[in-house]
PDB file of N, CA, C and O in Angstrom:
ATOM      1  N   MET A   1      62.386   0.098  32.401  1.00  0.00           N
ATOM      2  CA  MET A   1      61.741  -1.189  32.490  1.00  0.00           C
ATOM      3  C   MET A   1      61.832  -1.811  33.885  1.00  0.00           C
ATOM      4  O   MET A   1      60.950  -2.593  34.242  1.00  0.00           O
ATOM      5  N   PRO A   2      62.858  -1.504  34.696  1.00  0.00           N
ATOM      6  CA  PRO A   2      62.919  -2.111  36.027  1.00  0.00           C
ATOM      7  C   PRO A   2      61.697  -1.803  36.892  1.00  0.00           C
ATOM      8  O   PRO A   2      61.280  -2.654  37.678  1.00  0.00           O
ATOM      9  N   MET A   3      61.119  -0.622  36.767  1.00  0.00           N
ATOM     10  CA  MET A   3      59.944  -0.284  37.571  1.00  0.00           C
ATOM     11  C   MET A   3      58.751  -1.139  37.159  1.00  0.00           C
ATOM     12  O   MET A   3      57.934  -1.514  38.000  1.00  0.00           O
ATOM     13  N   VAL A   4      58.648  -1.446  35.876  1.00  0.00           N
ATOM     14  CA  VAL A   4      57.561  -2.302  35.398  1.00  0.00           C
ATOM     15  C   VAL A   4      57.728  -3.700  35.973  1.00  0.00           C
ATOM     16  O   VAL A   4      56.760  -4.304  36.434  1.00  0.00           O
ATOM     17  N   ARG A   5      58.939  -4.210  35.947  1.00  0.00           N
ATOM     18  CA  ARG A   5      59.199  -5.538  36.499  1.00  0.00           C
ATOM     19  C   ARG A   5      58.897  -5.587  37.990  1.00  0.00           C
ATOM     20  O   ARG A   5      58.306  -6.549  38.482  1.00  0.00           O
ATOM     21  N   ARG A   6      59.302  -4.556  38.696  1.00  0.00           N
ATOM     22  CA  ARG A   6      59.064  -4.515  40.138  1.00  0.00           C
ATOM     23  C   ARG A   6      57.570  -4.492  40.442  1.00  0.00           C
ATOM     24  O   ARG A   6      57.100  -5.206  41.329  1.00  0.00           O
ATOM     25  N   SER A   7      56.838  -3.683  39.716  1.00  0.00           N
ATOM     26  CA  SER A   7      55.393  -3.597  39.915  1.00  0.00           C
ATOM     27  C   SER A   7      54.721  -4.921  39.580  1.00  0.00           C
ATOM     28  O   SER A   7      53.829  -5.369  40.301  1.00  0.00           O
ATOM     29  N   ALA A   8      55.141  -5.539  38.500  1.00  0.00           N
ATOM     30  CA  ALA A   8      54.565  -6.827  38.106  1.00  0.00           C
ATOM     31  C   ALA A   8      54.837  -7.887  39.172  1.00  0.00           C
ATOM     32  O   ALA A   8      53.944  -8.657  39.526  1.00  0.00           O
ATOM     33  N   ALA A   9      56.046  -7.927  39.675  1.00  0.00           N
ATOM     34  CA  ALA A   9      56.395  -8.913  40.696  1.00  0.00           C
ATOM     35  C   ALA A   9      55.639  -8.663  41.995  1.00  0.00           C
ATOM     36  O   ALA A   9      55.201  -9.602  42.660  1.00  0.00           O
ATOM     37  N   THR A  10      55.489  -7.396  42.347  1.00  0.00           N
ATOM     38  CA  THR A  10      54.791  -7.043  43.580  1.00  0.00           C
ATOM     39  C   THR A  10      53.325  -7.431  43.533  1.00  0.00           C
ATOM     40  O   THR A  10      52.761  -7.873  44.534  1.00  0.00           O
ATOM     41  N   ASN A  11      52.713  -7.267  42.380  1.00  0.00           N
ATOM     42  CA  ASN A  11      51.273  -7.484  42.267  1.00  0.00           C
ATOM     43  C   ASN A  11      50.882  -8.832  41.680  1.00  0.00           C
ATOM     44  O   ASN A  11      49.693  -9.102  41.508  1.00  0.00           O
ATOM     45  N   LEU A  12      51.845  -9.679  41.372  1.00  0.00           N
ATOM     46  CA  LEU A  12      51.526 -10.972  40.767  1.00  0.00           C
ATOM     47  C   LEU A  12      50.639 -11.823  41.676  1.00  0.00           C
ATOM     48  O   LEU A  12      49.701 -12.462  41.202  1.00  0.00           O
ATOM     49  N   GLY A  13      50.923 -11.833  42.948  1.00  0.00           N
ATOM     50  CA  GLY A  13      50.125 -12.633  43.877  1.00  0.00           C
ATOM     51  C   GLY A  13      48.675 -12.193  43.928  1.00  0.00           C
ATOM     52  O   GLY A  13      47.771 -13.028  43.945  1.00  0.00           O
ATOM     53  N   LYS A  14      48.449 -10.895  43.953  1.00  0.00           N
ATOM     54  CA  LYS A  14      47.080 -10.369  43.962  1.00  0.00           C
ATOM     55  C   LYS A  14      46.355 -10.751  42.676  1.00  0.00           C
ATOM     56  O   LYS A  14      45.191 -11.151  42.696  1.00  0.00           O
ATOM     57  N   PHE A  15      47.057 -10.621  41.574  1.00  0.00           N
ATOM     58  CA  PHE A  15      46.461 -10.939  40.281  1.00  0.00           C
ATOM     59  C   PHE A  15      46.194 -12.436  40.165  1.00  0.00           C
ATOM     60  O   PHE A  15      45.139 -12.851  39.685  1.00  0.00           O
ATOM     61  N   ALA A  16      47.149 -13.238  40.602  1.00  0.00           N
ATOM     62  CA  ALA A  16      47.015 -14.695  40.505  1.00  0.00           C
ATOM     63  C   ALA A  16      45.823 -15.205  41.304  1.00  0.00           C
ATOM     64  O   ALA A  16      45.212 -16.210  40.940  1.00  0.00           O
ATOM     65  N   ALA A  17      45.497 -14.524  42.374  1.00  0.00           N
ATOM     66  CA  ALA A  17      44.369 -14.946  43.208  1.00  0.00           C
ATOM     67  C   ALA A  17      43.029 -14.754  42.508  1.00  0.00           C
ATOM     68  O   ALA A  17      42.024 -15.332  42.923  1.00  0.00           O
ATOM     69  N   THR A  18      43.006 -13.949  41.454  1.00  0.00           N
ATOM     70  CA  THR A  18      41.736 -13.651  40.786  1.00  0.00           C
ATOM     71  C   THR A  18      41.506 -14.440  39.506  1.00  0.00           C
ATOM     72  O   THR A  18      40.409 -14.395  38.951  1.00  0.00           O
ATOM     73  N   VAL A  19      42.514 -15.163  39.023  1.00  0.00           N
ATOM     74  CA  VAL A  19      42.345 -15.922  37.780  1.00  0.00           C
ATOM     75  C   VAL A  19      42.342 -17.424  38.074  1.00  0.00           C
ATOM     76  O   VAL A  19      42.822 -17.863  39.119  1.00  0.00           O
ATOM     77  N   GLU A  20      41.805 -18.189  37.154  1.00  0.00           N
ATOM     78  CA  GLU A  20      41.763 -19.643  37.314  1.00  0.00           C
ATOM     79  C   GLU A  20      43.174 -20.224  37.257  1.00  0.00           C
ATOM     80  O   GLU A  20      44.030 -19.726  36.526  1.00  0.00           O
ATOM     81  N   ALA A  21      43.406 -21.268  38.025  1.00  0.00           N
ATOM     82  CA  ALA A  21      44.737 -21.869  38.122  1.00  0.00           C
ATOM     83  C   ALA A  21      45.253 -22.348  36.766  1.00  0.00           C
ATOM     84  O   ALA A  21      46.426 -22.149  36.449  1.00  0.00           O
ATOM     85  N   ALA A  22      44.402 -22.971  35.969  1.00  0.00           N
ATOM     86  CA  ALA A  22      44.837 -23.474  34.663  1.00  0.00           C
ATOM     87  C   ALA A  22      45.268 -22.327  33.753  1.00  0.00           C
ATOM     88  O   ALA A  22      46.272 -22.430  33.047  1.00  0.00           O
ATOM     89  N   HIS A  23      44.515 -21.251  33.773  1.00  0.00           N
ATOM     90  CA  HIS A  23      44.846 -20.081  32.950  1.00  0.00           C
ATOM     91  C   HIS A  23      46.137 -19.439  33.449  1.00  0.00           C
ATOM     92  O   HIS A  23      46.960 -18.990  32.651  1.00  0.00           O
ATOM     93  N   LEU A  24      46.309 -19.397  34.741  1.00  0.00           N
ATOM     94  CA  LEU A  24      47.520 -18.826  35.323  1.00  0.00           C
ATOM     95  C   LEU A  24      48.751 -19.593  34.863  1.00  0.00           C
ATOM     96  O   LEU A  24      49.746 -18.991  34.458  1.00  0.00           O
ATOM     97  N   LYS A  25      48.687 -20.906  34.923  1.00  0.00           N
ATOM     98  CA  LYS A  25      49.840 -21.733  34.564  1.00  0.00           C
ATOM     99  C   LYS A  25      50.169 -21.666  33.085  1.00  0.00           C
ATOM    100  O   LYS A  25      51.344 -21.637  32.720  1.00  0.00           O
ATOM    101  N   THR A  26      49.162 -21.640  32.226  1.00  0.00           N
ATOM    102  CA  THR A  26      49.430 -21.707  30.791  1.00  0.00           C
ATOM    103  C   THR A  26      49.736 -20.356  30.170  1.00  0.00           C
ATOM    104  O   THR A  26      50.594 -20.270  29.292  1.00  0.00           O
ATOM    105  N   ASP A  27      49.068 -19.312  30.595  1.00  0.00           N
ATOM    106  CA  ASP A  27      49.205 -18.022  29.918  1.00  0.00           C
ATOM    107  C   ASP A  27      49.927 -16.959  30.736  1.00  0.00           C
ATOM    108  O   ASP A  27      50.880 -16.343  30.259  1.00  0.00           O
ATOM    109  N   ILE A  28      49.487 -16.749  31.930  1.00  0.00           N
ATOM    110  CA  ILE A  28      49.992 -15.636  32.720  1.00  0.00           C
ATOM    111  C   ILE A  28      51.458 -15.817  33.096  1.00  0.00           C
ATOM    112  O   ILE A  28      52.230 -14.861  33.034  1.00  0.00           O
ATOM    113  N   MET A  29      51.850 -17.015  33.482  1.00  0.00           N
ATOM    114  CA  MET A  29      53.240 -17.231  33.875  1.00  0.00           C
ATOM    115  C   MET A  29      54.197 -17.045  32.705  1.00  0.00           C
ATOM    116  O   MET A  29      55.329 -16.606  32.908  1.00  0.00           O
ATOM    117  N   SER A  30      53.775 -17.366  31.497  1.00  0.00           N
ATOM    118  CA  SER A  30      54.653 -17.139  30.348  1.00  0.00           C
ATOM    119  C   SER A  30      54.831 -15.644  30.093  1.00  0.00           C
ATOM    120  O   SER A  30      55.918 -15.202  29.722  1.00  0.00           O
ATOM    121  N   VAL A  31      53.779 -14.875  30.289  1.00  0.00           N
ATOM    122  CA  VAL A  31      53.880 -13.415  30.138  1.00  0.00           C
ATOM    123  C   VAL A  31      54.787 -12.851  31.230  1.00  0.00           C
ATOM    124  O   VAL A  31      55.642 -12.009  30.957  1.00  0.00           O
ATOM    125  N   PHE A  32      54.599 -13.314  32.458  1.00  0.00           N
ATOM    126  CA  PHE A  32      55.439 -12.853  33.561  1.00  0.00           C
ATOM    127  C   PHE A  32      56.896 -13.221  33.310  1.00  0.00           C
ATOM    128  O   PHE A  32      57.791 -12.423  33.588  1.00  0.00           O
ATOM    129  N   ASP A  33      57.142 -14.402  32.795  1.00  0.00           N
ATOM    130  CA  ASP A  33      58.504 -14.825  32.476  1.00  0.00           C
ATOM    131  C   ASP A  33      59.125 -13.892  31.444  1.00  0.00           C
ATOM    132  O   ASP A  33      60.298 -13.537  31.555  1.00  0.00           O
ATOM    133  N   ASP A  34      58.351 -13.496  30.449  1.00  0.00           N
ATOM    134  CA  ASP A  34      58.846 -12.551  29.441  1.00  0.00           C
ATOM    135  C   ASP A  34      59.211 -11.210  30.074  1.00  0.00           C
ATOM    136  O   ASP A  34      60.201 -10.590  29.684  1.00  0.00           O
ATOM    137  N   LEU A  35      58.427 -10.765  31.038  1.00  0.00           N
ATOM    138  CA  LEU A  35      58.712  -9.495  31.704  1.00  0.00           C
ATOM    139  C   LEU A  35      60.007  -9.543  32.507  1.00  0.00           C
ATOM    140  O   LEU A  35      60.683  -8.526  32.660  1.00  0.00           O
ATOM    141  N   THR A  36      60.349 -10.713  33.015  1.00  0.00           N
ATOM    142  CA  THR A  36      61.544 -10.811  33.850  1.00  0.00           C
ATOM    143  C   THR A  36      62.824 -10.929  33.030  1.00  0.00           C
ATOM    144  O   THR A  36      63.919 -10.811  33.579  1.00  0.00           O
ATOM    145  N   GLN A  37      62.704 -11.155  31.747  1.00  0.00           N
ATOM    146  CA  GLN A  37      63.881 -11.279  30.881  1.00  0.00           C
ATOM    147  C   GLN A  37      64.239  -9.920  30.291  1.00  0.00           C
ATOM    148  O   GLN A  37      63.363  -9.101  30.015  1.00  0.00           O
ATOM    149  N   ASP A  38      65.499  -9.697  30.107  1.00  0.00           N
ATOM    150  CA  ASP A  38      65.951  -8.449  29.476  1.00  0.00           C
ATOM    151  C   ASP A  38      66.037  -8.597  27.990  1.00  0.00           C
ATOM    152  O   ASP A  38      66.400  -7.649  27.295  1.00  0.00           O
TER     153      ASP A  38
END
């Protein structure tokens, strides 16, 4: 799982640039938060 977390963290900025800010704050960040938890 560490490689998945690393890849997600590395590419979050690129992905965030392509989605709407409201969607990023409400949905994507919660998914990213789940990925960072063990």
